[in-house]
N, C-alpha and C positions, 0 to 999 in steps of 0.2 A: 887286465880288467876288461878291455874292449873285446878280447877273444871270448871271454866268458859270456858277455852280453850276446855276441853273435851266436855262440853255441846254444844258449838258452832260447834264442829266437828261432834257430833251426829246429830245435826240438818242439817248440810250440807250433811251428808251421807243419811239421810232420804229423803232430797230433791232430791238428785241424784237418789236414789232408786225409788222414785215416777216418775221422768222423764223417767227412764228406763222402768218402767211398762207401761207408756203411749206410748213410742216408740214401745214396743213389741206388744201392742194392735193394732197398725196400721198395723203390718205385717200380711198378710193374712194367714189363715189356710184353711183347706179343708171345714170347715163349716162356715155358715153365722154368722156375728157378727156386730152389729150396729156401733161398733168402726171403722169399715172399711170405713165408710162414714164421719168420723170426719173432714177430710180435705176438704169436699165439702162446698162451699160457694154459696149462692143464693142471687141474687139481690132482696132486699125486701125494698120497699119504698126508693129506691135510694142508699142504702148502702148494701155491701156484708155481709150477716149474715150466721152463721153456720146453716147447714141443720136442726139440732135438735132443733133450736129455731124458725123454721117456719113450722115444721111438726112433726108428731108422727112416730117414727121408731119402727118397731117390727120385730121379727124373728119367723114367724109362723111355719117354718119347717127348717131343717138343711141346706138346700141349697137355701134359699129364704129370702130376706129382703123386707118388705113392707114399703112404705113411704106414709103416709096420710097427705097431707098438710092441714093446718088450714083454708086456703082460696083456693077455687078451681081455682082461677085465677093464682095460682102459679104452677099448674101442669106442664105446658110446660117449665117454667123456671127451675124447679127442675130437670126435666128429662134432659134438656140441660146441667145443671151444673154437673150432675152425669157423663154424657158422657165426658164433658170437663175436669173433674178431672183426666182423664187418668188412671183410676183404672182397665181398662180391663173389665168393666161391661157394659151390655146392658140393660138398663131399658125399661120396657114396661108400657104404660099408658092406663088404661081402662076408663078414664073419672072421676073416683073417687079416685083411688088408683094407685100408681106406684109400680110395682113389679120389683125387681132387683134379677134375678136368679144368683146364684154364680156358675160359671163353675167349674167342677172338675179339680184338679191340675194334671199336668203330673209329672212323676218321676223327670224329669230334672228341672222343675219349683220348685218342693218341695225342691230339693237340693240347688237351688239358694236362696230360701227363708230362708233355714237353715243358709246358709253362711251370708245372710243379718242380721239375728238375732244374729249370733256370732259377726259380726262387731259392731252392736249396743251394745252388752254386753261388748266388749273390749273397746269401746269408753267410756262407763260409768265406767269401772274399772280404766281407765286412769284418769277420773275425780276424783274418790276416792283417787287414789294415789297422785294427785295434792293437794287435800284437806289435806291428811296426811302430805305431805311435808310442807304445810303452817302451820299446827298445830305444827309440830316438830320445825319449825323455831321460832314460838311464844314461845314454851317451852324453847328453847335454849336462847332466848332473856330474858325471865323471870329469868333464872338462871344467865345470864350475868349481869343483873341489880340487882342481889342479892335479888330478890323478893321470890325466892324459893331456896332450897338447892340442891346440886348435886344429892342426893338420891331421892328427889322429882322429879327432872328432869328425872332420869332413870325410876322411877315409872310411870311418865307421858308417856314416850316413850313406855313402856310396855302396858299401857292402850290403847294408840293410835294404836299400832300394833294389839292388841286383837280386837279392833273395826274394823279395816280394814279387818282382817281375817273373822270376822262375816259377814260383809256386802258383801264382795267378795263371800262368801259362799251363801248368799241370792241371789245374782245376778246369780250365777251358777245354783242354784236350779230352779229359774224362767226360765232361759234359757233352762234347761233340759226339763222342763214341756212344754215350747213353742215348742221345737224341736219335742217332742212327738206328740203334736197337729198337727204340720205341716206334719209330716210323716204319720199320721193316715189316712188310706184310707177309 
């Protein structure tokens, strides 16, 4: 029973870590990244579709993203969707390809993005702590129902605390890497 709680906790932690990485990818750095356009939705046959499902996205140079729609009729719609996504990007359309230049970040904007990344990290650490609390409650309940011994309960708490320390460290490492990317000029 205790092993099931630990495995469930690991899977919750992995899910939280995955969400954290996706959130971090959305935060701009000084260089181009196709993940920056993940939030862009384009009207395609009457339904809003993610940009990467209607076009090929590439990063030919560090400060440029190119968007090549699969159908040329989508050029104007894609350009409009990028502007409306409010990402601070100004796409240009040459009739075949949309070029999205990534402007250089100011020092003030870099610090704002670092603070945003830290907020995202803290939100996900809180999620980890909530998962830990739930797992601890389950372990206490197992001991209360006499399904495990008191020693097993304490061993379970130790395993849970070891896991949260490991996953918190992973979040901190990824945050540190992201901060370095944001501050890189």
